[in-house]
N, C-alpha and C positions, 0 to 999 in steps of 0.2 A: 378721061378714063372711060376706055368702055368696059362691058361685061366681060370679056375676056381679060383685061388687064386686071383687073380688080379679081376674077375667080384665081388665077394666076398666083398673085401676090396673096391672098388669102391662104391658098393650099400650100405654099414655100412657106407660110409663115407656121400652118398646122403641124407639117411634116417637121422641119428643123425643131419646133419649141417641142413636141411629143418625142421624139429622137433624144433631144439633149436630156432629157429624163434618165435613160441608161447610165449614161457616163457618172451625171451628177449628184444624183441621189447618194451611191454607194461613195463618192467622195466626201460629200458634206458628211455622212455616217462616220467616214474613217478619222473625220478633222473634228467630229464630235459638235457640228456645229448644229446643235438642237434647239428646239423651240424651248423659250422661257415663258410660262405662260402667266399673264397678270394676274393678280389677286382679285381684280375687279371682275372678271368672267365669272359664269357659273363653275363651284367647285369640282363639278365631273370634268371639266376641262385638264384640270391639273393632272387626275389620272388617266384619261385617255388621250392628250395631245401632248403632253408632257416630253420633250426630247425628240419630237419629229422634227428631221430636217427642215431647219428654213433657209432665207434667201434662195429661194425657188426661182425668184424672178428671175434671176439671170437667164432663166431658159426662155421664157417671152421675150426679155429683153433683144436676146441673141435673135432668136427666131424673127420678130419683129424687125430689127435692124435688116438683116437679110433680105426678108421680104419687100422693104421698105427700099432697100439700096435696086433689087431686081426690078423692081414695080417701076420705079423712077425709069432705069434704062430703059425700058420696054417704053414707056411714056415718051422717053428721048427718041428714040429709034423710030417710033411712029408720028413724029412732029408734036405729038401733044404738049411740048413744055415752050412756052413762048417766053425768049428773054428779053422783049420790049417792054417797058414802062409797066404797063398792068399787068402783065403775064410775069414779067420779072419778079415782083412784089407777091405773087401768088407761088411762086416756086420757093423765095426767101421764106416766106411765112411758115410754108411745111417744114424746111430744113431747119430754121429757129426754133419752131417749135420743138422739134424731133430733139433738138439740143439741149433745151428748157428741160424737157420729161427726163434726158439721160442725165442731167446735173441734179435733178430730184431725186434720180436713182441712185446718183452715187451719195447723196447725203442721206439715202434709206440704207445704203449699204455702210457707211460709218456707223449709223446708228445701231445696226444689227450687230455689226462686229462688237460695238461696245457689250451690247446684252449678253454676247457668246463668250466674250475673253472675261467681262467682268462676274459672268452667272448670274445675272441680275434680270429684271424685268422691265426694266428703265435704262435707255441707253443715254443720247443726248438730252439734255434738260431742255425744257420749253421755250428759255430764253434763247439756247442756242439753236434749236429749230429754227425757230420766228425770224431771227437774226439772218439766219444762212438762207431761209424761203425767202425773205425780203430782197436781200441781194441776186438772188436767181431773178426773182420778177422784175428788179429794175433793170436787170442786164439784159433779159428779154424783149422787154419794151424800148429800152434805149437803142439795141440792136433794130427794131422794127423803126424806129425814128431816123436813126441814121442812114438805111436803106432806103428811105423816101415813103415810109407809111405814116403820114401823120394825120391819120383820119380819127376824127374823136366822135363822131356822130354814133349815136345806139337807133339800130332799129326797133321799132317795135310793130311789126307786123300787122297790117290792116288797121292799125292806127296813125302812125307818124313815125317821127324820128327826132331825136333831141340831143342837141350838142351841148356835151359836158365840158368844152374847150381841156382847158388842163385838167381838170377834176376828174376826166375819164380816166388818168392813168392811175390816180389814187383809187378812184372807186374799182375800178378793174383789177387793180394790184392786190385789194384786199380780198377782193371776190375770188382771185385766183388761190389764193393762201387758203382762205376758206375750202374752198371746194379740194383742192389736193389734200386737207387734212381730213373732211370728209370721208372722200378715198379710203385713205386709209383707215379710219373708224370703221367704215363698213368692211373691213377684211376682218371679221371676227370667227366667221363660221365654214368649213370646207366647201369650198366653189362659190361661196357667196360674191365676193367681188368679182374674182372672174367672170361669173354669168352675167351679173350686171352690166358690169363694163363692154361685154361680148353685146348684148343689146343696145349700150349707149352709141356704139361705135358702128353696130350695122344701120342705124339711125344715120347716123351721119355719113354713111357712104351713099344714102340715098338722097341727103341732103348735099353735100357735095356734088353730085350726079346733076340734081337739078339744078344748081347754081354753077354748073360749068368749073368748079374747083377740083380738076383734076389730081393737082399734087397731093391736096389734102385727104380727097378722096383713096389715093394709096395710102397715105397714115392710116386712114380709118380701117380701110380692109384688113390691112397689115396686124393692127394692133387686135382686129377683132378674129384675126385666125391666129394667134398668139395667145390669147384667151381660150379659144376651143383646144389649142394643143396644150395647153395648161391643165385644162380639165381633165385630161386624160389620168392625171397624177395627183391633183389637187379635189376631185370627186368625192363627196362621200364615201368609205372612210378615206380621208387624204393619206397621201404616202409624202408628202411636202408640202410645205407652206411659203408662200411668194416673200413673206417678209416686208418689211420697211423697203426693200430694195423695190420689191416689186409694185407695191402698192403704191408707193410715191413715183414712179415711174408711169404707172397708170393715170393717177392724180395728174400730172402733168400733161400725159395724151390728150385727157378730157378735156382740158383748159385751151390747150394747142389748136384743138379743132374749133373750139367754139370762138375763140377769138381771133383765129387765122381767117375763119370762115365770115367773121363780121356778124355772126350770128350770137350775140352775147345775152340777148334775152331768150332766143332759141334753147341757148346754151344751160340757161338755168331751169328750162321745163324739161329737158331731157334729160338733166342732172339731179330731177327732183329726189328720187328716194337716197342718194347721197346725202342731200341738204338735209332733207327728214332725219336721218341717222345722225348727223353731225348735233342738227337743233335740237333733237332729244337730250342729246347730252348737256347744252346750254342751258336748256327750260330745267331740267333734273338738278343742276348745280345749284343755279338760282333761286330754286324753290327751296333746296334743301337747306341753303344760308339763309333765308327769310322766314321759314319755319323754325330754326332750328333744330333740324335734324329728321324733317319729315320727307318721306319721298314721293314724287307723283307717277314716278313708274316702277313697276318692279325691280328692274335694272337697265341700265343703259350702255352702250347703245341700243338703241330700241329692238334690234333682232334677239338680245339675251333675254328679253322682257317674254318674247313667245317664246324662248326655249323654257324659261321657268313655269308657263303656262301648258307647258307639255307637248308644245309643237316640235317635230322633229327636224333634225337641219335640213334634211333633204325638201319637208314639206315648206319652210321657211323660206329656204336658197327659189323654189317654183316661186311663191307667192311674190316675193319679192322683185324676180324676173319680170313675171308678169305685170306687176305694178310698174317696172322698168318700161317696160314694152307698150304699156298703155302711155305714159308722159313721152316717150319717145315718138311713138304713132304722130301724137297730138303736137310735139316740135316739130315733124318733119312735115307734117299738112298746112302748119302755118308757116314754113319756112318757104315752101313750095309755092303756096298760094300768095304768100306776100314779097316773092322773090322780086316781082318786077319793081318794087320801090328800093330794092337792094343798089348804093350808088357806092362805088369805090374810091 
């Protein structure tokens, strides 16, 4: 993927996603597909955000799909797609990764639809979500094995490699489910999830370029552009929310890029903000049970804790995005410096 192909892909995603807001937001309002605010969030969220259209993730899903398709076509036209052995797996990993993200989006849409129709703040049960997510991840890894990608080695840049054998699929499967749900938890403030995901995808545009993974680079550029286009409508004060439809899709893309590029450790570093968000929820829940009702943080996910300390949403989004940029830069540096050790 050259700079031109990446730029055109991102530009298409920005344009299509931003344009989708004009017909979609009024349509969602007519259908009364408004957001039901969770009781676990700050009290003022119910006053200011209740009823704002949700399922806005369709905007960047459509924008990303359009851009990804055009980008892949340009790549093919310019001879950038190799359908023999190694190159074929790169193409397949990008396409299967996008399909995995779309499957997560469909699950998120189902969850959003239940919330809207039942007018409650919870959709699918935790058991239902985890079961569906496990099936999606299993299908993703099964498709890679069938395609011939049986690599189970995990690279630790500058340190070496560890072959996890068949344990690879269990470890990465659980890791994928964790990160997808962590991305979902990050979607709690106007523009937060889309901003952090833009930074993550921007880092992977560079990483995929360095590792000559053009197809995944196209996916990263398309998703980054989709996030920017969505921010036109989602930046504070938000006119639409992405809902689980969008956050689950973005979580799928985050994992598809890291796993497809064989950069599992680099992915974890770049996704540090998501992981931190979800970890605070786990710590809070555990501490609450152990201490009989005491809380370690004011509120979790941790971005709500900063809200209760008086931080404005825009400040939280800026700080979290800068943190994501710092971890993204570190991950990019490790991937580029250690790229000579990557074997496929």
